[in-house]
Structures are given as C-alpha cells and as structure tokens.
N, C-alpha and C positions, 0 to 999 in steps of 0.2 A: 140470743141477743146479737144484733149487728152493730158494731161500733164504727163510727166514721170519725178518724182523727181530724181535728180542725187545725191544730197547730203541732207541727212535727219539724224537727231539724236534723241535720246530719253533719258530720265533720270527717275530714280526711287526715291521715297521717302521711306526711311526705316521706317517701322511702329513699330520697337522695342522700347519699353519704354526707356526713358532716365532719369537717376538719376542725380539730380543736388544738390550740397551742397550750401546752402545759409545761410551764417552766418551773421545775422542781429545784429549789435552791437549798443549800446547807443540809442536805440529806446525809445521814450518818451511815457509812458503808460498814461491812463486816469487820474491817481493819480499824474502825473508829476514825476514819479520815472523812472530813466533810466534802461532799461533792455536789456540783451543780449539774443537773441532767435536763437541759432543755430538750423537749421532744414534742412531736406532733402526732396526735391520735386521730385516726380516721374511724368514725363510728357510724352506725346506721340503725334504723329501727329494726329489730330482730324479726325474723320471719318464722321463728319456732312458736308453736301454738301457746305455750305457757308464757313466754316472753311477750308475745303479741297482746296477751290480756294485760300484762303489766303495763305495756306501752299505752294501751287504750286508757287504762285507768289513770295513769300518772302524766301522760304527755299529750293527750288529746286536748286540743284548744290552746296549747302553749305555742308561743312563737319560737322560731328557730334560735334566737339569742337566749331564751330561757332554757331550752334544751341543752345548749352549749354550757351554760352555767351550771346546770345540774351535773353534767358529765365532768366538768372541770374539778368538781369537788372530790372526785375519786383520787385517792392518794397513791403515789408510787413509793412512798417511804418504806413500807413493809418490804417490797421487792428489793430495794437498794440495800436494806439493812441485812439481808440474808446473803449478799454476794460480795465477793472480793472485787477491787477495782479492775484487776486484770480480766476477770470474768465479764464485767460490764463492758469494758473497752474492746476486748478481742473476741469473746464468744457470744456474738449477737443472737445466735439461735437459742441459746440457754436463756439469755436475758429475755427475749421475746416470749419464750415458753413460760418463764416465771411471771411476766406481765400478764400473759393470757390467763394463767392459772388464777392469779390473784385479782386483777383488775376486772377481767370479764365477768367473774361472779358477781361483783358489785354493780357493774353496768346492766347485767341481766335483771337485777331487782327493779330497775326502772324501765326496762324494756328495750335497752340498747344492746347492740352487738359490736364487739371490737373487731375492726376489719384490718387495720394496719397500725403499726407504731414505728415512727422514725425518730431516732435519736440523732440530734444534729451535731452537737459538740459537747463532749464530756469534759468538765473542768473540775479541778480541786484546788483548795486554798493552800496546800502544802507544796505544790509543784511535783507531786509524785507521778502523775501521768506524764508530764513533760520529761521527767528523768527516765521513765520507761521508754519514751520515744527516742531520747538521745542514746540510751543503751542499745536499742534495736538498730539505730542508724550506725553506731559505732561498730556493732557486731557484723553488720552487712558489709561495711567498708573493709573491715579486717578480713572477713571471708573472701572478699573480692581480691584483695591484695595477696592473700595466700594462694588463691587459685591462679593469679597471674604469675606468681613466683614459681609454682609448680609447673605451669605450662612452659615457662622460660627454661626451667631445668630440663624438662622433657626435650625441648627443642635443642638445647646444648648437648644432651646425651645423643640425640639422634644425629646431630651434625658430627660429633666426635666419632661415632660408630661408622658413619659414612666415610669420613676421612680415613679411618683406619682400614676400612675395606678397600678404599681406592689405593692406599699405599700397598 
C-alpha cells in the first residue's frame, strides 16, 4: 500500500545556549551556616543521543521561557550542603565539579546540558565570608610589612659591610 500523508508537521529545537539566573538563598552549608549563592547557568540542548531523545520528548514545542523555568527548578542545595564555605569561595574548580556531577544529571533528564556556571557573589548571614576576607587582607599586609623589614635589614647589613670594607 502506498500512503500519502495529507497533514504533517515538524518542529525544531533551538540549539542556542540559554542563560538562566538562579539565585539560591538560605542554603545550609556543611558548617551549618546559611549562604546565598547567586549564580548564572548557561545550558543548551544536549547533543548526546539519549539526551536528545529526552529533549525531543520534553522540550519540543516549548517556548524558551518554559525551558528556562524547567531548568531553574534544578536545585543547588545538595551541592552547597556537602561543601565548606571556604571550598565554595576559594576552590571554584571543586565547586564546579560538584555542580556538574549533581546538577547535570538532573538536567540530562530533560534533555539539557550544563555548559557553564558563574557564581557572582557568595554571601552569608553570619559575616563569616567577610571575616575570611579581612583575615586574608590582614595576613597579606603583615607579610608585606615583614618583607619590607627584611629588605631594610639586608640593606643595612650590606651598607655596614661596605663601610667596614672601606675602612
């Protein structure tokens, strides 16, 4: 039998990366300190065969705003709960690896792939991060003062030796 389709439709999935703002507030860190982690995810339709099937099933026909809303629902709370504030603040590679391991698996279920994560400004309600910054600044200033004093001492020693040799 020869079948001639009369009505047929098609749809496309836009492969343009999507930027999603995800402002996580009051997440509990490993040290039981509540932190705010405003960040921006860049996601896109995955090009892996299994994920592309998921994307076709779940995202085909959806508007860009609906796809952003779906991706916003992915929570970072699990990642934050397993890390110290120092790790989140200073070891961005470890933080991004944890985000990739946890969040990307959830995104894959709806056919998306995590491209990039940007954490803009980590804050906490107790002032712990600010205290860490002040401690680092004070240490840097003290190290600089010590270095200047040592160089002055070396200069004085050199001058004294030169004067002795001259005499």
